[in-house]
PDB file with SEQRES, HELIX, SHEET and CRYST1 records, atoms N, CA, C and O in Angstrom:
SEQRES   1 A   52  MET LEU VAL VAL LYS ARG ILE LYS VAL THR TYR SER GLY          
SEQRES   2 A   52  LEU SER ILE ALA ALA GLU ASP THR GLU LYS VAL GLN ARG          
SEQRES   3 A   52  VAL LEU ALA PHE HIS ALA ASP GLY CYS PRO VAL ALA ARG          
SEQRES   4 A   52  SER LEU LYS GLY ALA ILE ASP ILE THR THR GLN LEU GLY          
HELIX    1 AA1 ALA A   18  ASP A   20  5                                   3    
HELIX    2 AA2 THR A   21  ALA A   29  1                                   9    
HELIX    3 AA3 HIS A   31  GLY A   34  1                                   4    
HELIX    4 AA4 PRO A   36  LEU A   41  1                                   6    
SHEET    1 AA1 2 ARG A   6  TYR A  11  0                                        
SHEET    2 AA1 2 ASP A  46  LEU A  51  1                                        
CRYST1    1.000    1.000    1.000  90.00  90.00  90.00 P 1           1          
ATOM      1  N   MET A   1     -80.878 -14.676 -43.364  1.00  0.00           N  
ATOM      2  CA  MET A   1     -79.622 -15.341 -43.616  1.00  0.00           C  
ATOM      3  C   MET A   1     -78.486 -14.382 -43.259  1.00  0.00           C  
ATOM      4  O   MET A   1     -78.500 -13.218 -43.661  1.00  0.00           O  
ATOM      5  N   LEU A   2     -77.535 -14.861 -42.525  1.00  0.00           N  
ATOM      6  CA  LEU A   2     -76.362 -14.080 -42.138  1.00  0.00           C  
ATOM      7  C   LEU A   2     -75.332 -14.120 -43.261  1.00  0.00           C  
ATOM      8  O   LEU A   2     -74.966 -15.191 -43.745  1.00  0.00           O  
ATOM      9  N   VAL A   3     -74.870 -12.941 -43.669  1.00  0.00           N  
ATOM     10  CA  VAL A   3     -73.847 -12.846 -44.707  1.00  0.00           C  
ATOM     11  C   VAL A   3     -72.675 -12.041 -44.146  1.00  0.00           C  
ATOM     12  O   VAL A   3     -72.848 -10.887 -43.754  1.00  0.00           O  
ATOM     13  N   VAL A   4     -71.500 -12.634 -44.105  1.00  0.00           N  
ATOM     14  CA  VAL A   4     -70.301 -11.958 -43.613  1.00  0.00           C  
ATOM     15  C   VAL A   4     -69.718 -11.147 -44.761  1.00  0.00           C  
ATOM     16  O   VAL A   4     -69.405 -11.685 -45.823  1.00  0.00           O  
ATOM     17  N   LYS A   5     -69.575  -9.825 -44.531  1.00  0.00           N  
ATOM     18  CA  LYS A   5     -69.036  -8.942 -45.563  1.00  0.00           C  
ATOM     19  C   LYS A   5     -67.644  -8.441 -45.236  1.00  0.00           C  
ATOM     20  O   LYS A   5     -66.868  -8.104 -46.130  1.00  0.00           O  
ATOM     21  N   ARG A   6     -67.331  -8.392 -43.943  1.00  0.00           N  
ATOM     22  CA  ARG A   6     -66.004  -7.919 -43.554  1.00  0.00           C  
ATOM     23  C   ARG A   6     -65.595  -8.515 -42.212  1.00  0.00           C  
ATOM     24  O   ARG A   6     -66.427  -8.834 -41.362  1.00  0.00           O  
ATOM     25  N   ILE A   7     -64.286  -8.650 -42.059  1.00  0.00           N  
ATOM     26  CA  ILE A   7     -63.687  -9.135 -40.809  1.00  0.00           C  
ATOM     27  C   ILE A   7     -62.637  -8.125 -40.400  1.00  0.00           C  
ATOM     28  O   ILE A   7     -61.794  -7.729 -41.204  1.00  0.00           O  
ATOM     29  N   LYS A   8     -62.693  -7.712 -39.146  1.00  0.00           N  
ATOM     30  CA  LYS A   8     -61.726  -6.755 -38.607  1.00  0.00           C  
ATOM     31  C   LYS A   8     -60.926  -7.477 -37.520  1.00  0.00           C  
ATOM     32  O   LYS A   8     -61.474  -7.848 -36.481  1.00  0.00           O  
ATOM     33  N   VAL A   9     -59.628  -7.672 -37.765  1.00  0.00           N  
ATOM     34  CA  VAL A   9     -58.747  -8.347 -36.814  1.00  0.00           C  
ATOM     35  C   VAL A   9     -58.027  -7.276 -36.011  1.00  0.00           C  
ATOM     36  O   VAL A   9     -57.343  -6.424 -36.580  1.00  0.00           O  
ATOM     37  N   THR A  10     -58.178  -7.315 -34.688  1.00  0.00           N  
ATOM     38  CA  THR A  10     -57.527  -6.345 -33.816  1.00  0.00           C  
ATOM     39  C   THR A  10     -56.577  -7.081 -32.883  1.00  0.00           C  
ATOM     40  O   THR A  10     -56.992  -7.943 -32.108  1.00  0.00           O  
ATOM     41  N   TYR A  11     -55.297  -6.732 -32.966  1.00  0.00           N  
ATOM     42  CA  TYR A  11     -54.291  -7.295 -32.074  1.00  0.00           C  
ATOM     43  C   TYR A  11     -54.205  -6.413 -30.842  1.00  0.00           C  
ATOM     44  O   TYR A  11     -53.888  -5.228 -30.942  1.00  0.00           O  
ATOM     45  N   SER A  12     -54.488  -6.990 -29.676  1.00  0.00           N  
ATOM     46  CA  SER A  12     -54.427  -6.219 -28.432  1.00  0.00           C  
ATOM     47  C   SER A  12     -53.518  -6.931 -27.438  1.00  0.00           C  
ATOM     48  O   SER A  12     -53.264  -8.131 -27.546  1.00  0.00           O  
ATOM     49  N   GLY A  13     -53.046  -6.178 -26.489  1.00  0.00           N  
ATOM     50  CA  GLY A  13     -52.194  -6.747 -25.452  1.00  0.00           C  
ATOM     51  C   GLY A  13     -50.751  -6.935 -25.874  1.00  0.00           C  
ATOM     52  O   GLY A  13     -49.986  -7.587 -25.162  1.00  0.00           O  
ATOM     53  N   LEU A  14     -50.359  -6.382 -27.013  1.00  0.00           N  
ATOM     54  CA  LEU A  14     -48.981  -6.506 -27.467  1.00  0.00           C  
ATOM     55  C   LEU A  14     -48.128  -5.398 -26.852  1.00  0.00           C  
ATOM     56  O   LEU A  14     -48.569  -4.254 -26.739  1.00  0.00           O  
ATOM     57  N   SER A  15     -46.926  -5.740 -26.463  1.00  0.00           N  
ATOM     58  CA  SER A  15     -45.987  -4.741 -25.952  1.00  0.00           C  
ATOM     59  C   SER A  15     -45.054  -4.362 -27.089  1.00  0.00           C  
ATOM     60  O   SER A  15     -44.168  -5.128 -27.468  1.00  0.00           O  
ATOM     61  N   ILE A  16     -45.267  -3.161 -27.629  1.00  0.00           N  
ATOM     62  CA  ILE A  16     -44.487  -2.701 -28.777  1.00  0.00           C  
ATOM     63  C   ILE A  16     -43.805  -1.394 -28.409  1.00  0.00           C  
ATOM     64  O   ILE A  16     -44.450  -0.437 -27.980  1.00  0.00           O  
ATOM     65  N   ALA A  17     -42.501  -1.370 -28.584  1.00  0.00           N  
ATOM     66  CA  ALA A  17     -41.746  -0.141 -28.316  1.00  0.00           C  
ATOM     67  C   ALA A  17     -42.170   0.930 -29.322  1.00  0.00           C  
ATOM     68  O   ALA A  17     -42.476   0.618 -30.472  1.00  0.00           O  
ATOM     69  N   ALA A  18     -42.186   2.176 -28.892  1.00  0.00           N  
ATOM     70  CA  ALA A  18     -42.622   3.282 -29.744  1.00  0.00           C  
ATOM     71  C   ALA A  18     -41.862   3.315 -31.065  1.00  0.00           C  
ATOM     72  O   ALA A  18     -42.450   3.604 -32.107  1.00  0.00           O  
ATOM     73  N   GLU A  19     -40.578   3.025 -31.036  1.00  0.00           N  
ATOM     74  CA  GLU A  19     -39.776   3.084 -32.260  1.00  0.00           C  
ATOM     75  C   GLU A  19     -40.101   1.935 -33.232  1.00  0.00           C  
ATOM     76  O   GLU A  19     -39.706   1.982 -34.397  1.00  0.00           O  
ATOM     77  N   ASP A  20     -40.817   0.909 -32.757  1.00  0.00           N  
ATOM     78  CA  ASP A  20     -41.161  -0.231 -33.608  1.00  0.00           C  
ATOM     79  C   ASP A  20     -42.592  -0.181 -34.149  1.00  0.00           C  
ATOM     80  O   ASP A  20     -42.990  -1.063 -34.910  1.00  0.00           O  
ATOM     81  N   THR A  21     -43.358   0.820 -33.776  1.00  0.00           N  
ATOM     82  CA  THR A  21     -44.764   0.897 -34.182  1.00  0.00           C  
ATOM     83  C   THR A  21     -44.925   0.910 -35.691  1.00  0.00           C  
ATOM     84  O   THR A  21     -45.776   0.197 -36.223  1.00  0.00           O  
ATOM     85  N   GLU A  22     -44.131   1.701 -36.390  1.00  0.00           N  
ATOM     86  CA  GLU A  22     -44.234   1.773 -37.845  1.00  0.00           C  
ATOM     87  C   GLU A  22     -43.899   0.432 -38.491  1.00  0.00           C  
ATOM     88  O   GLU A  22     -44.546   0.019 -39.453  1.00  0.00           O  
ATOM     89  N   LYS A  23     -42.887  -0.242 -37.958  1.00  0.00           N  
ATOM     90  CA  LYS A  23     -42.489  -1.558 -38.480  1.00  0.00           C  
ATOM     91  C   LYS A  23     -43.628  -2.561 -38.294  1.00  0.00           C  
ATOM     92  O   LYS A  23     -43.919  -3.340 -39.201  1.00  0.00           O  
ATOM     93  N   VAL A  24     -44.259  -2.548 -37.151  1.00  0.00           N  
ATOM     94  CA  VAL A  24     -45.359  -3.469 -36.867  1.00  0.00           C  
ATOM     95  C   VAL A  24     -46.541  -3.180 -37.799  1.00  0.00           C  
ATOM     96  O   VAL A  24     -47.193  -4.109 -38.275  1.00  0.00           O  
ATOM     97  N   GLN A  25     -46.815  -1.913 -38.059  1.00  0.00           N  
ATOM     98  CA  GLN A  25     -47.899  -1.552 -38.985  1.00  0.00           C  
ATOM     99  C   GLN A  25     -47.628  -2.108 -40.382  1.00  0.00           C  
ATOM    100  O   GLN A  25     -48.546  -2.587 -41.048  1.00  0.00           O  
ATOM    101  N   ARG A  26     -46.382  -2.046 -40.824  1.00  0.00           N  
ATOM    102  CA  ARG A  26     -46.023  -2.593 -42.145  1.00  0.00           C  
ATOM    103  C   ARG A  26     -46.239  -4.108 -42.188  1.00  0.00           C  
ATOM    104  O   ARG A  26     -46.731  -4.645 -43.180  1.00  0.00           O  
ATOM    105  N   VAL A  27     -45.868  -4.786 -41.108  1.00  0.00           N  
ATOM    106  CA  VAL A  27     -46.055  -6.239 -41.036  1.00  0.00           C  
ATOM    107  C   VAL A  27     -47.544  -6.585 -41.071  1.00  0.00           C  
ATOM    108  O   VAL A  27     -47.946  -7.526 -41.755  1.00  0.00           O  
ATOM    109  N   LEU A  28     -48.356  -5.834 -40.342  1.00  0.00           N  
ATOM    110  CA  LEU A  28     -49.797  -6.096 -40.331  1.00  0.00           C  
ATOM    111  C   LEU A  28     -50.419  -5.907 -41.709  1.00  0.00           C  
ATOM    112  O   LEU A  28     -51.397  -6.574 -42.046  1.00  0.00           O  
ATOM    113  N   ALA A  29     -49.863  -5.012 -42.498  1.00  0.00           N  
ATOM    114  CA  ALA A  29     -50.386  -4.777 -43.846  1.00  0.00           C  
ATOM    115  C   ALA A  29     -50.250  -6.023 -44.719  1.00  0.00           C  
ATOM    116  O   ALA A  29     -51.003  -6.185 -45.679  1.00  0.00           O  
ATOM    117  N   PHE A  30     -49.300  -6.907 -44.399  1.00  0.00           N  
ATOM    118  CA  PHE A  30     -49.072  -8.131 -45.162  1.00  0.00           C  
ATOM    119  C   PHE A  30     -49.704  -9.361 -44.518  1.00  0.00           C  
ATOM    120  O   PHE A  30     -49.592 -10.464 -45.053  1.00  0.00           O  
ATOM    121  N   HIS A  31     -50.360  -9.187 -43.387  1.00  0.00           N  
ATOM    122  CA  HIS A  31     -50.938 -10.302 -42.636  1.00  0.00           C  
ATOM    123  C   HIS A  31     -51.832 -11.184 -43.512  1.00  0.00           C  
ATOM    124  O   HIS A  31     -51.663 -12.404 -43.536  1.00  0.00           O  
ATOM    125  N   ALA A  32     -52.760 -10.589 -44.215  1.00  0.00           N  
ATOM    126  CA  ALA A  32     -53.723 -11.365 -45.003  1.00  0.00           C  
ATOM    127  C   ALA A  32     -53.052 -12.136 -46.135  1.00  0.00           C  
ATOM    128  O   ALA A  32     -53.534 -13.200 -46.524  1.00  0.00           O  
ATOM    129  N   ASP A  33     -51.948 -11.616 -46.670  1.00  0.00           N  
ATOM    130  CA  ASP A  33     -51.253 -12.302 -47.760  1.00  0.00           C  
ATOM    131  C   ASP A  33     -50.635 -13.624 -47.321  1.00  0.00           C  
ATOM    132  O   ASP A  33     -50.435 -14.516 -48.145  1.00  0.00           O  
ATOM    133  N   GLY A  34     -50.331 -13.760 -46.029  1.00  0.00           N  
ATOM    134  CA  GLY A  34     -49.706 -14.977 -45.528  1.00  0.00           C  
ATOM    135  C   GLY A  34     -50.664 -15.913 -44.810  1.00  0.00           C  
ATOM    136  O   GLY A  34     -50.270 -16.989 -44.362  1.00  0.00           O  
ATOM    137  N   CYS A  35     -51.912 -15.506 -44.702  1.00  0.00           N  
ATOM    138  CA  CYS A  35     -52.908 -16.303 -43.975  1.00  0.00           C  
ATOM    139  C   CYS A  35     -53.737 -17.115 -44.970  1.00  0.00           C  
ATOM    140  O   CYS A  35     -54.392 -16.530 -45.832  1.00  0.00           O  
ATOM    141  N   PRO A  36     -53.724 -18.446 -44.872  1.00  0.00           N  
ATOM    142  CA  PRO A  36     -54.476 -19.274 -45.817  1.00  0.00           C  
ATOM    143  C   PRO A  36     -55.977 -18.976 -45.831  1.00  0.00           C  
ATOM    144  O   PRO A  36     -56.602 -18.982 -46.892  1.00  0.00           O  
ATOM    145  N   VAL A  37     -56.546 -18.719 -44.672  1.00  0.00           N  
ATOM    146  CA  VAL A  37     -57.980 -18.427 -44.615  1.00  0.00           C  
ATOM    147  C   VAL A  37     -58.267 -17.097 -45.301  1.00  0.00           C  
ATOM    148  O   VAL A  37     -59.204 -16.990 -46.092  1.00  0.00           O  
ATOM    149  N   ALA A  38     -57.461 -16.089 -44.997  1.00  0.00           N  
ATOM    150  CA  ALA A  38     -57.652 -14.773 -45.619  1.00  0.00           C  
ATOM    151  C   ALA A  38     -57.484 -14.857 -47.134  1.00  0.00           C  
ATOM    152  O   ALA A  38     -58.223 -14.215 -47.880  1.00  0.00           O  
ATOM    153  N   ARG A  39     -56.523 -15.640 -47.580  1.00  0.00           N  
ATOM    154  CA  ARG A  39     -56.310 -15.795 -49.022  1.00  0.00           C  
ATOM    155  C   ARG A  39     -57.496 -16.498 -49.671  1.00  0.00           C  
ATOM    156  O   ARG A  39     -57.848 -16.181 -50.807  1.00  0.00           O  
ATOM    157  N   SER A  40     -58.107 -17.431 -48.985  1.00  0.00           N  
ATOM    158  CA  SER A  40     -59.277 -18.129 -49.517  1.00  0.00           C  
ATOM    159  C   SER A  40     -60.484 -17.199 -49.642  1.00  0.00           C  
ATOM    160  O   SER A  40     -61.307 -17.348 -50.546  1.00  0.00           O  
ATOM    161  N   LEU A  41     -60.575 -16.246 -48.730  1.00  0.00           N  
ATOM    162  CA  LEU A  41     -61.721 -15.337 -48.709  1.00  0.00           C  
ATOM    163  C   LEU A  41     -61.485 -14.057 -49.500  1.00  0.00           C  
ATOM    164  O   LEU A  41     -62.406 -13.258 -49.674  1.00  0.00           O  
ATOM    165  N   LYS A  42     -60.276 -13.857 -49.976  1.00  0.00           N  
ATOM    166  CA  LYS A  42     -59.921 -12.620 -50.673  1.00  0.00           C  
ATOM    167  C   LYS A  42     -60.876 -12.371 -51.841  1.00  0.00           C  
ATOM    168  O   LYS A  42     -61.152 -13.264 -52.641  1.00  0.00           O  
ATOM    169  N   GLY A  43     -61.362 -11.160 -51.915  1.00  0.00           N  
ATOM    170  CA  GLY A  43     -62.296 -10.794 -52.961  1.00  0.00           C  
ATOM    171  C   GLY A  43     -63.748 -10.966 -52.551  1.00  0.00           C  
ATOM    172  O   GLY A  43     -64.625 -10.275 -53.069  1.00  0.00           O  
ATOM    173  N   ALA A  44     -64.009 -11.873 -51.634  1.00  0.00           N  
ATOM    174  CA  ALA A  44     -65.382 -12.115 -51.180  1.00  0.00           C  
ATOM    175  C   ALA A  44     -65.685 -11.377 -49.878  1.00  0.00           C  
ATOM    176  O   ALA A  44     -66.808 -10.923 -49.656  1.00  0.00           O  
ATOM    177  N   ILE A  45     -64.667 -11.264 -49.020  1.00  0.00           N  
ATOM    178  CA  ILE A  45     -64.825 -10.630 -47.720  1.00  0.00           C  
ATOM    179  C   ILE A  45     -63.668  -9.675 -47.490  1.00  0.00           C  
ATOM    180  O   ILE A  45     -62.511 -10.031 -47.715  1.00  0.00           O  
ATOM    181  N   ASP A  46     -63.975  -8.462 -47.043  1.00  0.00           N  
ATOM    182  CA  ASP A  46     -62.946  -7.480 -46.747  1.00  0.00           C  
ATOM    183  C   ASP A  46     -62.341  -7.789 -45.371  1.00  0.00           C  
ATOM    184  O   ASP A  46     -63.066  -7.828 -44.377  1.00  0.00           O  
ATOM    185  N   ILE A  47     -61.024  -8.010 -45.306  1.00  0.00           N  
ATOM    186  CA  ILE A  47     -60.337  -8.316 -44.055  1.00  0.00           C  
ATOM    187  C   ILE A  47     -59.352  -7.197 -43.758  1.00  0.00           C  
ATOM    188  O   ILE A  47     -58.494  -6.881 -44.582  1.00  0.00           O  
ATOM    189  N   THR A  48     -59.479  -6.594 -42.569  1.00  0.00           N  
ATOM    190  CA  THR A  48     -58.554  -5.543 -42.160  1.00  0.00           C  
ATOM    191  C   THR A  48     -57.891  -5.939 -40.847  1.00  0.00           C  
ATOM    192  O   THR A  48     -58.452  -6.708 -40.067  1.00  0.00           O  
ATOM    193  N   THR A  49     -56.702  -5.412 -40.609  1.00  0.00           N  
ATOM    194  CA  THR A  49     -55.996  -5.651 -39.348  1.00  0.00           C  
ATOM    195  C   THR A  49     -55.596  -4.325 -38.742  1.00  0.00           C  
ATOM    196  O   THR A  49     -55.381  -3.342 -39.452  1.00  0.00           O  
ATOM    197  N   GLN A  50     -55.497  -4.303 -37.419  1.00  0.00           N  
ATOM    198  CA  GLN A  50     -55.084  -3.098 -36.706  1.00  0.00           C  
ATOM    199  C   GLN A  50     -54.558  -3.462 -35.332  1.00  0.00           C  
ATOM    200  O   GLN A  50     -54.808  -4.551 -34.815  1.00  0.00           O  
ATOM    201  N   LEU A  51     -53.824  -2.527 -34.756  1.00  0.00           N  
ATOM    202  CA  LEU A  51     -53.360  -2.678 -33.377  1.00  0.00           C  
ATOM    203  C   LEU A  51     -54.427  -2.107 -32.468  1.00  0.00           C  
ATOM    204  O   LEU A  51     -55.033  -1.082 -32.778  1.00  0.00           O  
ATOM    205  N   GLY A  52     -54.660  -2.775 -31.335  1.00  0.00           N  
ATOM    206  CA  GLY A  52     -55.726  -2.325 -30.436  1.00  0.00           C  
ATOM    207  C   GLY A  52     -55.242  -1.827 -29.152  1.00  0.00           C  
ATOM    208  O   GLY A  52     -56.039  -1.419 -28.308  1.00  0.00           O  
TER     209      GLY A  52                                                      
END                                                                             
């Protein structure tokens, strides 16, 4: 039986100015809080986001 324990979301192909990288990282930290699917899975599956 397949059991999903974690999901890793990687955003790639984005054009981000160097001075905006920190701002984008802060926004990604809140990604799961605004995603209905992530909120439904919270506590059951670890969801992480990162820039690729």
